[in-house]
All heavy atoms as a GROMACS GRO file, in nm:
protein
  595
    1MET      N    1   0.082  -0.120   0.000
    1MET     CA    2  -0.001   0.000   0.000
    1MET      C    3   0.088   0.126   0.000
    1MET      O    4   0.051   0.223  -0.065
    1MET     CB    5  -0.090   0.001   0.123
    1MET     CG    6  -0.210  -0.087   0.112
    1MET     SD    7  -0.324  -0.073   0.252
    1MET     CE    8  -0.252  -0.192   0.360
    2ARG      N    9   0.196   0.121   0.077
    2ARG     CA   10   0.282   0.237   0.085
    2ARG      C   11   0.335   0.277  -0.052
    2ARG      O   12   0.332   0.398  -0.087
    2ARG     CB   13   0.401   0.207   0.179
    2ARG     CG   14   0.487   0.326   0.203
    2ARG     CD   15   0.598   0.296   0.302
    2ARG     NE   16   0.544   0.259   0.431
    2ARG     CZ   17   0.574   0.145   0.496
    2ARG    NH1   18   0.662   0.062   0.446
    2ARG    NH2   19   0.520   0.117   0.612
    3GLU      N   20   0.377   0.180  -0.131
    3GLU     CA   21   0.430   0.209  -0.265
    3GLU      C   22   0.320   0.263  -0.356
    3GLU      O   23   0.344   0.356  -0.433
    3GLU     CB   24   0.492   0.083  -0.325
    3GLU     CG   25   0.620   0.039  -0.258
    3GLU     CD   26   0.591  -0.047  -0.134
    3GLU    OE1   27   0.479  -0.100  -0.118
    3GLU    OE2   28   0.684  -0.060  -0.051
    4HIS      N   29   0.201   0.206  -0.346
    4HIS     CA   30   0.092   0.252  -0.433
    4HIS      C   31   0.054   0.397  -0.399
    4HIS      O   32   0.036   0.479  -0.489
    4HIS     CB   33  -0.032   0.160  -0.419
    4HIS     CG   34  -0.146   0.207  -0.504
    4HIS    ND1   35  -0.153   0.175  -0.640
    4HIS    CD2   36  -0.255   0.280  -0.479
    4HIS    CE1   37  -0.260   0.230  -0.691
    4HIS    NE2   38  -0.325   0.294  -0.594
    5PHE      N   39   0.045   0.426  -0.269
    5PHE     CA   40   0.008   0.564  -0.230
    5PHE      C   41   0.119   0.661  -0.267
    5PHE      O   42   0.093   0.774  -0.305
    5PHE     CB   43  -0.022   0.568  -0.082
    5PHE     CG   44  -0.080   0.699  -0.038
    5PHE    CD1   45  -0.194   0.752  -0.101
    5PHE    CD2   46  -0.027   0.770   0.064
    5PHE    CE1   47  -0.251   0.873  -0.061
    5PHE    CE2   48  -0.082   0.892   0.107
    5PHE     CZ   49  -0.193   0.946   0.044
    6ALA      N   50   0.245   0.614  -0.260
    6ALA     CA   51   0.356   0.701  -0.303
    6ALA      C   52   0.349   0.729  -0.452
    6ALA      O   53   0.375   0.842  -0.496
    6ALA     CB   54   0.489   0.639  -0.263
    7ALA      N   55   0.310   0.630  -0.529
    7ALA     CA   56   0.301   0.645  -0.673
    7ALA      C   57   0.173   0.719  -0.715
    7ALA      O   58   0.171   0.780  -0.823
    7ALA     CB   59   0.304   0.511  -0.741
    8HIS      N   60   0.070   0.713  -0.633
    8HIS     CA   61  -0.058   0.777  -0.661
    8HIS      C   62  -0.103   0.860  -0.538
    8HIS      O   63  -0.194   0.820  -0.467
    8HIS     CB   64  -0.164   0.672  -0.695
    8HIS     CG   65  -0.128   0.586  -0.810
    8HIS    ND1   66  -0.061   0.466  -0.795
    8HIS    CD2   67  -0.148   0.605  -0.945
    8HIS    CE1   68  -0.042   0.413  -0.914
    8HIS    NE2   69  -0.091   0.496  -1.007
    9PRO      N   70  -0.036   0.966  -0.512
    9PRO     CA   71  -0.061   1.045  -0.390
    9PRO      C   72  -0.200   1.109  -0.382
    9PRO      O   73  -0.237   1.160  -0.278
    9PRO     CB   74   0.048   1.150  -0.390
    9PRO     CG   75   0.090   1.164  -0.530
    9PRO     CD   76   0.068   1.028  -0.593
   10ASP      N   77  -0.275   1.103  -0.494
   10ASP     CA   78  -0.412   1.157  -0.493
   10ASP      C   79  -0.519   1.052  -0.467
   10ASP      O   80  -0.635   1.079  -0.472
   10ASP     CB   81  -0.440   1.233  -0.621
   10ASP     CG   82  -0.423   1.143  -0.743
   10ASP    OD1   83  -0.357   1.038  -0.735
   10ASP    OD2   84  -0.477   1.181  -0.851
   11ASP      N   85  -0.476   0.928  -0.441
   11ASP     CA   86  -0.567   0.818  -0.417
   11ASP      C   87  -0.608   0.815  -0.271
   11ASP      O   88  -0.540   0.757  -0.186
   11ASP     CB   89  -0.502   0.685  -0.459
   11ASP     CG   90  -0.596   0.568  -0.454
   11ASP    OD1   91  -0.702   0.577  -0.388
   11ASP    OD2   92  -0.565   0.463  -0.517
   12VAL      N   93  -0.718   0.881  -0.240
   12VAL     CA   94  -0.764   0.893  -0.103
   12VAL      C   95  -0.791   0.757  -0.039
   12VAL      O   96  -0.751   0.732   0.075
   12VAL     CB   97  -0.892   0.982  -0.098
   12VAL    CG1   98  -0.950   0.983   0.042
   12VAL    CG2   99  -0.864   1.122  -0.143
   13THR      N  100  -0.855   0.669  -0.115
   13THR     CA  101  -0.888   0.536  -0.061
   13THR      C  102  -0.763   0.462  -0.018
   13THR      O  103  -0.758   0.405   0.090
   13THR     CB  104  -0.970   0.455  -0.162
   13THR    OG1  105  -1.088   0.528  -0.199
   13THR    CG2  106  -1.006   0.320  -0.107
   14GLU      N  107  -0.665   0.462  -0.103
   14GLU     CA  108  -0.538   0.393  -0.073
   14GLU      C  109  -0.469   0.456   0.046
   14GLU      O  110  -0.413   0.387   0.133
   14GLU     CB  111  -0.444   0.393  -0.193
   14GLU     CG  112  -0.327   0.302  -0.178
   14GLU     CD  113  -0.361   0.155  -0.183
   14GLU    OE1  114  -0.464   0.116  -0.240
   14GLU    OE2  115  -0.286   0.075  -0.126
   15GLY      N  116  -0.475   0.590   0.057
   15GLY     CA  117  -0.416   0.658   0.170
   15GLY      C  118  -0.484   0.625   0.297
   15GLY      O  119  -0.418   0.601   0.401
   16VAL      N  120  -0.614   0.618   0.296
   16VAL     CA  121  -0.689   0.578   0.418
   16VAL      C  122  -0.659   0.436   0.458
   16VAL      O  123  -0.637   0.406   0.577
   16VAL     CB  124  -0.841   0.602   0.398
   16VAL    CG1  125  -0.921   0.544   0.513
   16VAL    CG2  126  -0.872   0.752   0.384
   17MET      N  127  -0.652   0.347   0.362
   17MET     CA  128  -0.622   0.207   0.390
   17MET      C  129  -0.481   0.196   0.450
   17MET      O  130  -0.458   0.118   0.543
   17MET     CB  131  -0.635   0.121   0.263
   17MET     CG  132  -0.779   0.100   0.224
   17MET     SD  133  -0.807   0.012   0.066
   17MET     CE  134  -0.673  -0.094   0.047
   18LEU      N  135  -0.386   0.270   0.393
   18LEU     CA  136  -0.250   0.268   0.446
   18LEU      C  137  -0.248   0.322   0.590
   18LEU      O  138  -0.185   0.263   0.678
   18LEU     CB  139  -0.157   0.356   0.359
   18LEU     CG  140  -0.015   0.377   0.406
   18LEU    CD1  141   0.057   0.244   0.425
   18LEU    CD2  142   0.058   0.471   0.311
   19CYS      N  143  -0.318   0.430   0.613
   19CYS     CA  144  -0.326   0.486   0.746
   19CYS      C  145  -0.384   0.387   0.846
   19CYS      O  146  -0.329   0.371   0.957
   19CYS     CB  147  -0.409   0.614   0.742
   19CYS     SG  148  -0.426   0.695   0.902
   20GLU      N  149  -0.491   0.321   0.811
   20GLU     CA  150  -0.555   0.224   0.900
   20GLU      C  151  -0.459   0.106   0.927
   20GLU      O  152  -0.453   0.056   1.042
   20GLU     CB  153  -0.686   0.178   0.843
   20GLU     CG  154  -0.790   0.286   0.848
   20GLU     CD  155  -0.922   0.248   0.781
   20GLU    OE1  156  -0.932   0.138   0.721
   20GLU    OE2  157  -1.015   0.329   0.794
   21ALA      N  158  -0.381   0.062   0.827
   21ALA     CA  159  -0.284  -0.043   0.848
   21ALA      C  160  -0.174   0.004   0.941
   21ALA      O  161  -0.126  -0.074   1.027
   21ALA     CB  162  -0.226  -0.088   0.715
   22GLN      N  163  -0.130   0.125   0.927
   22GLN     CA  164  -0.027   0.179   1.014
   22GLN      C  165  -0.077   0.188   1.158
   22GLN      O  166  -0.002   0.156   1.253
   22GLN     CB  167   0.020   0.314   0.964
   22GLN     CG  168   0.094   0.308   0.834
   22GLN     CD  169   0.112   0.443   0.766
   22GLN    OE1  170   0.030   0.532   0.780
   22GLN    NE2  171   0.221   0.456   0.689
   23ILE      N  172  -0.201   0.230   1.178
   23ILE     CA  173  -0.259   0.235   1.310
   23ILE      C  174  -0.266   0.095   1.371
   23ILE      O  175  -0.227   0.075   1.487
   23ILE     CB  176  -0.398   0.302   1.307
   23ILE    CG1  177  -0.386   0.450   1.271
   23ILE    CG2  178  -0.469   0.285   1.441
   23ILE    CD1  179  -0.516   0.516   1.236
   24ALA      N  180  -0.313  -0.001   1.295
   24ALA     CA  181  -0.325  -0.139   1.343
   24ALA      C  182  -0.190  -0.196   1.383
   24ALA      O  183  -0.177  -0.277   1.476
   24ALA     CB  184  -0.388  -0.226   1.236
   25ALA      N  185  -0.084  -0.153   1.313
   25ALA     CA  186   0.050  -0.202   1.342
   25ALA      C  187   0.118  -0.123   1.455
   25ALA      O  188   0.229  -0.153   1.494
   25ALA     CB  189   0.137  -0.193   1.217
   26GLY      N  190   0.045  -0.021   1.507
   26GLY     CA  191   0.101   0.059   1.616
   26GLY      C  192   0.200   0.166   1.571
   26GLY      O  193   0.274   0.219   1.652
   27ASN      N  194   0.200   0.199   1.444
   27ASN     CA  195   0.289   0.300   1.389
   27ASN      C  196   0.222   0.436   1.383
   27ASN      O  197   0.190   0.488   1.276
   27ASN     CB  198   0.337   0.259   1.249
   27ASN     CG  199   0.415   0.131   1.250
   27ASN    OD1  200   0.489   0.103   1.344
   27ASN    ND2  201   0.400   0.050   1.146
   28THR      N  202   0.202   0.491   1.501
   28THR     CA  203   0.128   0.618   1.513
   28THR      C  204   0.194   0.730   1.437
   28THR      O  205   0.126   0.807   1.366
   28THR     CB  206   0.109   0.656   1.662
   28THR    OG1  207   0.047   0.545   1.728
   28THR    CG2  208   0.025   0.778   1.678
   29ALA      N  209   0.322   0.746   1.448
   29ALA     CA  210   0.394   0.854   1.378
   29ALA      C  211   0.378   0.842   1.228
   29ALA      O  212   0.354   0.942   1.162
   29ALA     CB  213   0.540   0.857   1.418
   30GLU      N  214   0.388   0.721   1.173
   30GLU     CA  215   0.370   0.701   1.030
   30GLU      C  216   0.225   0.732   0.990
   30GLU      O  217   0.201   0.790   0.885
   30GLU     CB  218   0.406   0.558   0.991
   30GLU     CG  219   0.554   0.531   0.994
   30GLU     CD  220   0.583   0.387   0.952
   30GLU    OE1  221   0.505   0.328   0.877
   30GLU    OE2  222   0.689   0.336   0.996
   31ALA      N  223   0.132   0.688   1.076
   31ALA     CA  224  -0.012   0.714   1.045
   31ALA      C  225  -0.038   0.865   1.041
   31ALA      O  226  -0.109   0.914   0.953
   31ALA     CB  227  -0.100   0.645   1.146
   32LEU      N  228   0.022   0.938   1.132
   32LEU     CA  229   0.004   1.086   1.131
   32LEU      C  230   0.067   1.148   1.009
   32LEU      O  231   0.010   1.243   0.955
   32LEU     CB  232   0.064   1.145   1.259
   32LEU     CG  233  -0.020   1.130   1.387
   32LEU    CD1  234   0.056   1.166   1.511
   32LEU    CD2  235  -0.151   1.212   1.375
   33ALA      N  236   0.178   1.096   0.966
   33ALA     CA  237   0.239   1.147   0.842
   33ALA      C  238   0.152   1.120   0.723
   33ALA      O  239   0.131   1.206   0.635
   33ALA     CB  240   0.376   1.086   0.822
   34THR      N  241   0.092   1.003   0.718
   34THR     CA  242  -0.001   0.969   0.609
   34THR      C  243  -0.125   1.058   0.613
   34THR      O  244  -0.169   1.108   0.511
   34THR     CB  245  -0.040   0.820   0.616
   34THR    OG1  246   0.080   0.739   0.606
   34THR    CG2  247  -0.134   0.782   0.503
   35ILE      N  248  -0.176   1.080   0.734
   35ILE     CA  249  -0.291   1.168   0.746
   35ILE      C  250  -0.256   1.307   0.696
   35ILE      O  251  -0.338   1.373   0.631
   35ILE     CB  252  -0.341   1.170   0.891
   35ILE    CG1  253  -0.414   1.043   0.927
   35ILE    CG2  254  -0.432   1.291   0.918
   35ILE    CD1  255  -0.455   1.028   1.072
   36GLY      N  256  -0.135   1.352   0.726
   36GLY     CA  257  -0.092   1.484   0.677
   36GLY      C  258  -0.098   1.495   0.528
   36GLY      O  259  -0.132   1.600   0.471
   37ARG      N  260  -0.073   1.384   0.459
   37ARG     CA  261  -0.078   1.383   0.312
   37ARG      C  262  -0.224   1.376   0.265
   37ARG      O  263  -0.260   1.438   0.166
   37ARG     CB  264   0.002   1.269   0.256
   37ARG     CG  265   0.151   1.287   0.281
   37ARG     CD  266   0.235   1.167   0.247
   37ARG     NE  267   0.216   1.125   0.108
   37ARG     CZ  268   0.243   1.003   0.065
   37ARG    NH1  269   0.293   0.914   0.147
   37ARG    NH2  270   0.226   0.971  -0.061
   38ILE      N  271  -0.305   1.299   0.339
   38ILE     CA  272  -0.449   1.284   0.300
   38ILE      C  273  -0.527   1.412   0.319
   38ILE      O  274  -0.608   1.445   0.236
   38ILE     CB  275  -0.514   1.168   0.379
   38ILE    CG1  276  -0.447   1.034   0.350
   38ILE    CG2  277  -0.665   1.163   0.356
   38ILE    CD1  278  -0.488   0.924   0.443
   39GLU      N  279  -0.500   1.481   0.428
   39GLU     CA  280  -0.584   1.597   0.460
   39GLU      C  281  -0.567   1.713   0.362
   39GLU      O  282  -0.652   1.800   0.354
   39GLU     CB  283  -0.565   1.641   0.605
   39GLU     CG  284  -0.428   1.697   0.636
   39GLU     CD  285  -0.412   1.724   0.786
   39GLU    OE1  286  -0.513   1.734   0.859
   39GLU    OE2  287  -0.295   1.736   0.830
   40GLY      N  288  -0.465   1.709   0.281
   40GLY     CA  289  -0.447   1.807   0.180
   40GLY      C  290  -0.515   1.777   0.046
   40GLY      O  291  -0.517   1.857  -0.043
   41LEU      N  292  -0.573   1.657   0.038
   41LEU     CA  293  -0.639   1.612  -0.086
   41LEU      C  294  -0.782   1.669  -0.097
   41LEU      O  295  -0.850   1.691   0.003
   41LEU     CB  296  -0.642   1.462  -0.094
   41LEU     CG  297  -0.504   1.393  -0.094
   41LEU    CD1  298  -0.522   1.241  -0.094
   41LEU    CD2  299  -0.423   1.438  -0.215
   42LYS      N  300  -0.823   1.688  -0.219
   42LYS     CA  301  -0.955   1.745  -0.248
   42LYS      C  302  -1.069   1.662  -0.187
   42LYS      O  303  -1.164   1.716  -0.132
   42LYS     CB  304  -0.971   1.757  -0.397
   42LYS     CG  305  -1.105   1.818  -0.441
   42LYS     CD  306  -1.115   1.830  -0.590
   42LYS     CE  307  -1.160   1.696  -0.645
   42LYS     NZ  308  -1.197   1.693  -0.783
   43ASP      N  309  -1.059   1.531  -0.196
   43ASP     CA  310  -1.167   1.442  -0.150
   43ASP      C  311  -1.140   1.383  -0.012
   43ASP      O  312  -1.186   1.272   0.019
   43ASP     CB  313  -1.187   1.326  -0.250
   43ASP     CG  314  -1.231   1.378  -0.386
   43ASP    OD1  315  -1.302   1.480  -0.390
   43ASP    OD2  316  -1.197   1.316  -0.487
   44CYS      N  317  -1.070   1.458   0.071
   44CYS     CA  318  -1.037   1.410   0.206
   44CYS      C  319  -1.166   1.385   0.285
   44CYS      O  320  -1.249   1.474   0.300
   44CYS     CB  321  -0.953   1.514   0.279
   44CYS     SG  322  -0.919   1.472   0.449
   45PRO      N  323  -1.181   1.259   0.338
   45PRO     CA  324  -1.300   1.232   0.416
   45PRO      C  325  -1.294   1.302   0.551
   45PRO      O  326  -1.188   1.316   0.612
   45PRO     CB  327  -1.299   1.081   0.433
   45PRO     CG  328  -1.159   1.040   0.407
   45PRO     CD  329  -1.097   1.144   0.318
   46THR      N  330  -1.407   1.350   0.596
   46THR     CA  331  -1.414   1.426   0.721
   46THR      C  332  -1.357   1.352   0.841
   46THR      O  333  -1.290   1.405   0.925
   46THR     CB  334  -1.561   1.464   0.751
   46THR    OG1  335  -1.614   1.535   0.638
   46THR    CG2  336  -1.574   1.555   0.871
   47TYR      N  337  -1.382   1.221   0.848
   47TYR     CA  338  -1.340   1.146   0.964
   47TYR      C  339  -1.188   1.137   0.982
   47TYR      O  340  -1.138   1.099   1.085
   47TYR     CB  341  -1.397   1.005   0.967
   47TYR     CG  342  -1.343   0.911   0.864
   47TYR    CD1  343  -1.231   0.833   0.891
   47TYR    CD2  344  -1.404   0.898   0.741
   47TYR    CE1  345  -1.182   0.745   0.797
   47TYR    CE2  346  -1.358   0.810   0.645
   47TYR     CZ  347  -1.245   0.736   0.674
   47TYR     OH  348  -1.194   0.652   0.580
   48ILE      N  349  -1.112   1.176   0.877
   48ILE     CA  350  -0.966   1.179   0.888
   48ILE      C  351  -0.925   1.274   1.000
   48ILE      O  352  -0.829   1.248   1.073
   48ILE     CB  353  -0.904   1.221   0.750
   48ILE    CG1  354  -0.900   1.102   0.659
   48ILE    CG2  355  -0.763   1.279   0.771
   48ILE    CD1  356  -0.814   0.983   0.705
   49PHE      N  357  -0.999   1.384   1.017
   49PHE     CA  358  -0.967   1.479   1.121
   49PHE      C  359  -0.996   1.422   1.260
   49PHE      O  360  -0.924   1.446   1.355
   49PHE     CB  361  -1.039   1.612   1.099
   49PHE     CG  362  -1.001   1.671   0.967
   49PHE    CD1  363  -1.092   1.675   0.863
   49PHE    CD2  364  -0.876   1.723   0.942
   49PHE    CE1  365  -1.058   1.727   0.736
   49PHE    CE2  366  -0.841   1.776   0.819
   49PHE     CZ  367  -0.932   1.779   0.718
   50TYR      N  368  -1.098   1.341   1.268
   50TYR     CA  369  -1.129   1.271   1.395
   50TYR      C  370  -1.018   1.170   1.428
   50TYR      O  371  -0.971   1.167   1.541
   50TYR     CB  372  -1.265   1.203   1.385
   50TYR     CG  373  -1.305   1.132   1.510
   50TYR    CD1  374  -1.355   1.203   1.617
   50TYR    CD2  375  -1.297   0.993   1.521
   50TYR    CE1  376  -1.391   1.137   1.737
   50TYR    CE2  377  -1.335   0.928   1.635
   50TYR     CZ  378  -1.380   1.000   1.742
   50TYR     OH  379  -1.416   0.935   1.858
   51LEU      N  380  -0.976   1.097   1.325
   51LEU     CA  381  -0.865   1.001   1.344
   51LEU      C  382  -0.738   1.072   1.388
   51LEU      O  383  -0.666   1.029   1.480
   51LEU     CB  384  -0.836   0.929   1.212
   51LEU     CG  385  -0.882   0.789   1.191
   51LEU    CD1  386  -0.838   0.738   1.052
   51LEU    CD2  387  -0.837   0.694   1.299
   52LYS      N  388  -0.712   1.183   1.325
   52LYS     CA  389  -0.594   1.264   1.359
   52LYS      C  390  -0.601   1.311   1.505
   52LYS      O  391  -0.502   1.301   1.577
   52LYS     CB  392  -0.578   1.383   1.268
   52LYS     CG  393  -0.457   1.466   1.295
   52LYS     CD  394  -0.440   1.578   1.196
   52LYS     CE  395  -0.313   1.657   1.223
   52LYS     NZ  396  -0.293   1.765   1.126
   53ALA      N  397  -0.718   1.352   1.548
   53ALA     CA  398  -0.734   1.400   1.687
   53ALA      C  399  -0.705   1.287   1.782
   53ALA      O  400  -0.634   1.306   1.882
   53ALA     CB  401  -0.874   1.450   1.707
   54GLN      N  402  -0.754   1.166   1.755
   54GLN     CA  403  -0.728   1.052   1.841
   54GLN      C  404  -0.578   1.017   1.846
   54GLN      O  405  -0.524   0.990   1.954
   54GLN     CB  406  -0.806   0.931   1.793
   54GLN     CG  407  -0.955   0.942   1.814
   54GLN     CD  408  -1.027   0.818   1.762
   54GLN    OE1  409  -0.988   0.760   1.661
   54GLN    NE2  410  -1.132   0.781   1.831
   55LEU      N  411  -0.514   1.016   1.732
   55LEU     CA  412  -0.371   0.984   1.728
   55LEU      C  413  -0.286   1.087   1.798
   55LEU      O  414  -0.190   1.053   1.866
   55LEU     CB  415  -0.326   0.965   1.584
   55LEU     CG  416  -0.384   0.844   1.509
   55LEU    CD1  417  -0.342   0.844   1.366
   55LEU    CD2  418  -0.346   0.716   1.576
   56CYS      N  419  -0.324   1.212   1.781
   56CYS     CA  420  -0.250   1.320   1.848
   56CYS      C  421  -0.264   1.309   2.000
   56CYS      O  422  -0.171   1.337   2.073
   56CYS     CB  423  -0.297   1.454   1.797
   56CYS     SG  424  -0.238   1.495   1.632
   57LEU      N  425  -0.382   1.269   2.044
   57LEU     CA  426  -0.403   1.246   2.189
   57LEU      C  427  -0.308   1.138   2.240
   57LEU      O  428  -0.247   1.154   2.344
   57LEU     CB  429  -0.545   1.208   2.219
   57LEU     CG  430  -0.648   1.316   2.228
   57LEU    CD1  431  -0.786   1.260   2.250
   57LEU    CD2  432  -0.614   1.416   2.335
   58GLN      N  433  -0.294   1.031   2.165
   58GLN     CA  434  -0.201   0.924   2.205
   58GLN      C  435  -0.060   0.972   2.216
   58GLN      O  436   0.019   0.925   2.298
   58GLN     CB  437  -0.209   0.808   2.104
   58GLN     CG  438  -0.336   0.730   2.107
   58GLN     CD  439  -0.338   0.622   1.998
   58GLN    OE1  440  -0.239   0.598   1.931
   58GLN    NE2  441  -0.456   0.565   1.983
   59GLN      N  442  -0.024   1.067   2.131
   59GLN     CA  443   0.111   1.124   2.129
   59GLN      C  444   0.125   1.244   2.225
   59GLN      O  445   0.229   1.307   2.229
   59GLN     CB  446   0.150   1.170   1.988
   59GLN     CG  447   0.153   1.058   1.888
   59GLN     CD  448   0.267   0.963   1.913
   59GLN    OE1  449   0.382   1.010   1.929
   59GLN    NE2  450   0.241   0.835   1.918
   60GLN      N  451   0.018   1.276   2.297
   60GLN     CA  452   0.010   1.390   2.387
   60GLN      C  453   0.039   1.521   2.313
   60GLN      O  454   0.104   1.611   2.368
   60GLN     CB  455   0.106   1.371   2.507
   60GLN     CG  456   0.067   1.252   2.588
   60GLN     CD  457   0.153   1.232   2.709
   60GLN    OE1  458   0.258   1.300   2.727
   60GLN    NE2  459   0.115   1.141   2.797
   61GLN      N  460  -0.009   1.529   2.193
   61GLN     CA  461   0.000   1.654   2.114
   61GLN      C  462  -0.132   1.724   2.128
   61GLN      O  463  -0.220   1.716   2.041
   61GLN     CB  464   0.034   1.619   1.968
   61GLN     CG  465   0.162   1.552   1.950
   61GLN     CD  466   0.184   1.501   1.808
   61GLN    OE1  467   0.095   1.507   1.723
   61GLN    NE2  468   0.303   1.453   1.778
   62TRP      N  469  -0.152   1.791   2.241
   62TRP     CA  470  -0.282   1.843   2.278
   62TRP      C  471  -0.332   1.950   2.178
   62TRP      O  472  -0.449   1.947   2.142
   62TRP     CB  473  -0.276   1.905   2.418
   62TRP     CG  474  -0.206   1.815   2.516
   62TRP    CD1  475  -0.092   1.846   2.587
   62TRP    CD2  476  -0.240   1.680   2.552
   62TRP    NE1  477  -0.057   1.742   2.668
   62TRP    CE2  478  -0.143   1.637   2.648
   62TRP    CE3  479  -0.342   1.592   2.518
   62TRP    CZ2  480  -0.147   1.510   2.707
   62TRP    CZ3  481  -0.343   1.466   2.575
   62TRP    CH2  482  -0.250   1.426   2.667
   63GLU      N  483  -0.249   2.042   2.141
   63GLU     CA  484  -0.295   2.148   2.053
   63GLU      C  485  -0.329   2.094   1.915
   63GLU      O  486  -0.432   2.131   1.854
   63GLU     CB  487  -0.186   2.255   2.039
   63GLU     CG  488  -0.237   2.377   1.963
   63GLU     CD  489  -0.138   2.494   1.966
   63GLU    OE1  490  -0.043   2.491   2.045
   63GLU    OE2  491  -0.157   2.586   1.887
   64GLU      N  492  -0.247   2.004   1.861
   64GLU     CA  493  -0.278   1.941   1.730
   64GLU      C  494  -0.410   1.868   1.738
   64GLU      O  495  -0.488   1.867   1.644
   64GLU     CB  496  -0.163   1.848   1.689
   64GLU     CG  497  -0.048   1.918   1.627
   64GLU     CD  498  -0.081   1.986   1.494
   64GLU    OE1  499  -0.148   1.923   1.411
   64GLU    OE2  500  -0.043   2.101   1.477
   65SER      N  501  -0.428   1.796   1.848
   65SER     CA  502  -0.554   1.723   1.865
   65SER      C  503  -0.675   1.814   1.864
   65SER      O  504  -0.774   1.791   1.797
   65SER     CB  505  -0.553   1.638   1.994
   65SER     OG  506  -0.671   1.567   2.011
   66TRP      N  507  -0.661   1.923   1.941
   66TRP     CA  508  -0.772   2.021   1.946
   66TRP      C  509  -0.798   2.081   1.809
   66TRP      O  510  -0.913   2.096   1.769
   66TRP     CB  511  -0.742   2.127   2.049
   66TRP     CG  512  -0.845   2.233   2.061
   66TRP    CD1  513  -0.833   2.363   2.030
   66TRP    CD2  514  -0.981   2.211   2.103
   66TRP    NE1  515  -0.953   2.426   2.053
   66TRP    CE2  516  -1.046   2.336   2.097
   66TRP    CE3  517  -1.056   2.103   2.144
   66TRP    CZ2  518  -1.180   2.355   2.129
   66TRP    CZ3  519  -1.188   2.117   2.177
   66TRP    CH2  520  -1.250   2.242   2.170
   67ASN      N  521  -0.690   2.113   1.735
   67ASN     CA  522  -0.711   2.173   1.602
   67ASN      C  523  -0.779   2.073   1.507
   67ASN      O  524  -0.865   2.113   1.426
   67ASN     CB  525  -0.576   2.215   1.546
   67ASN     CG  526  -0.520   2.336   1.616
   67ASN    OD1  527  -0.592   2.414   1.677
   67ASN    ND2  528  -0.388   2.352   1.614
   68ALA      N  529  -0.747   1.947   1.519
   68ALA     CA  530  -0.808   1.844   1.435
   68ALA      C  531  -0.957   1.829   1.472
   68ALA      O  532  -1.040   1.814   1.380
   68ALA     CB  533  -0.736   1.710   1.452
   69VAL      N  534  -0.990   1.835   1.599
   69VAL     CA  535  -1.132   1.830   1.642
   69VAL      C  536  -1.209   1.945   1.584
   69VAL      O  537  -1.319   1.930   1.534
   69VAL     CB  538  -1.145   1.823   1.795
   69VAL    CG1  539  -1.287   1.848   1.841
   69VAL    CG2  540  -1.092   1.691   1.848
   70ARG      N  541  -1.147   2.062   1.589
   70ARG     CA  542  -1.215   2.181   1.535
   70ARG      C  543  -1.238   2.168   1.385
   70ARG      O  544  -1.346   2.202   1.335
   70ARG     CB  545  -1.136   2.308   1.563
   70ARG     CG  546  -1.161   2.355   1.703
   70ARG     CD  547  -1.110   2.496   1.718
   70ARG     NE  548  -0.966   2.482   1.744
   70ARG     CZ  549  -0.886   2.581   1.777
   70ARG    NH1  550  -0.932   2.701   1.783
   70ARG    NH2  551  -0.760   2.560   1.799
   71ARG      N  552  -1.139   2.115   1.312
   71ARG     CA  553  -1.157   2.095   1.166
   71ARG      C  554  -1.268   1.994   1.141
   71ARG      O  555  -1.345   2.009   1.049
   71ARG     CB  556  -1.027   2.052   1.102
   71ARG     CG  557  -0.928   2.168   1.090
   71ARG     CD  558  -0.808   2.131   1.012
   71ARG     NE  559  -0.836   2.121   0.871
   71ARG     CZ  560  -0.751   2.077   0.781
   71ARG    NH1  561  -0.631   2.039   0.815
   71ARG    NH2  562  -0.785   2.070   0.654
   72TYR      N  563  -1.270   1.889   1.220
   72TYR     CA  564  -1.376   1.785   1.208
   72TYR      C  565  -1.512   1.846   1.229
   72TYR      O  566  -1.606   1.820   1.155
   72TYR     CB  567  -1.348   1.674   1.310
   72TYR     CG  568  -1.454   1.567   1.314
   72TYR    CD1  569  -1.465   1.471   1.210
   72TYR    CD2  570  -1.541   1.559   1.422
   72TYR    CE1  571  -1.561   1.376   1.213
   72TYR    CE2  572  -1.635   1.457   1.427
   72TYR     CZ  573  -1.647   1.366   1.323
   72TYR     OH  574  -1.742   1.269   1.326
   73ALA      N  575  -1.524   1.929   1.332
   73ALA     CA  576  -1.654   1.990   1.365
   73ALA      C  577  -1.694   2.095   1.262
   73ALA      O  578  -1.815   2.114   1.240
   73ALA     CB  579  -1.649   2.052   1.503
   74ASP      N  580  -1.601   2.159   1.199
   74ASP     CA  581  -1.632   2.265   1.106
   74ASP      C  582  -1.676   2.213   0.967
   74ASP      O  583  -1.735   2.287   0.890
   74ASP     CB  584  -1.511   2.357   1.085
   74ASP     CG  585  -1.487   2.448   1.204
   74ASP    OD1  586  -1.579   2.458   1.287
   74ASP    OD2  587  -1.376   2.503   1.212
   75LEU      N  588  -1.647   2.088   0.938
   75LEU     CA  589  -1.678   2.036   0.803
   75LEU      C  590  -1.816   1.980   0.795
   75LEU      O  591  -1.892   1.962   0.871
   75LEU     CB  592  -1.576   1.928   0.763
   75LEU     CG  593  -1.435   1.981   0.748
   75LEU    CD1  594  -1.340   1.867   0.716
   75LEU    CD2  595  -1.425   2.083   0.634
   0.00000   0.00000   0.00000
């Protein structure tokens, strides 16, 4: 999935699948990096911001988590 998303960075579905695999594997930092790429895409699903908020909480990134919650609520 990582290679496919790297080759097709506008593939939202592949990006979300990669992110979910990274979360399942416990790779929070990688998942956050993937989310950073997804959230800039035109068809970014709203729940990506909710996922980001949860991951940032795990990393104790309070301000980033709060900003993600606000983006989730604003969409």
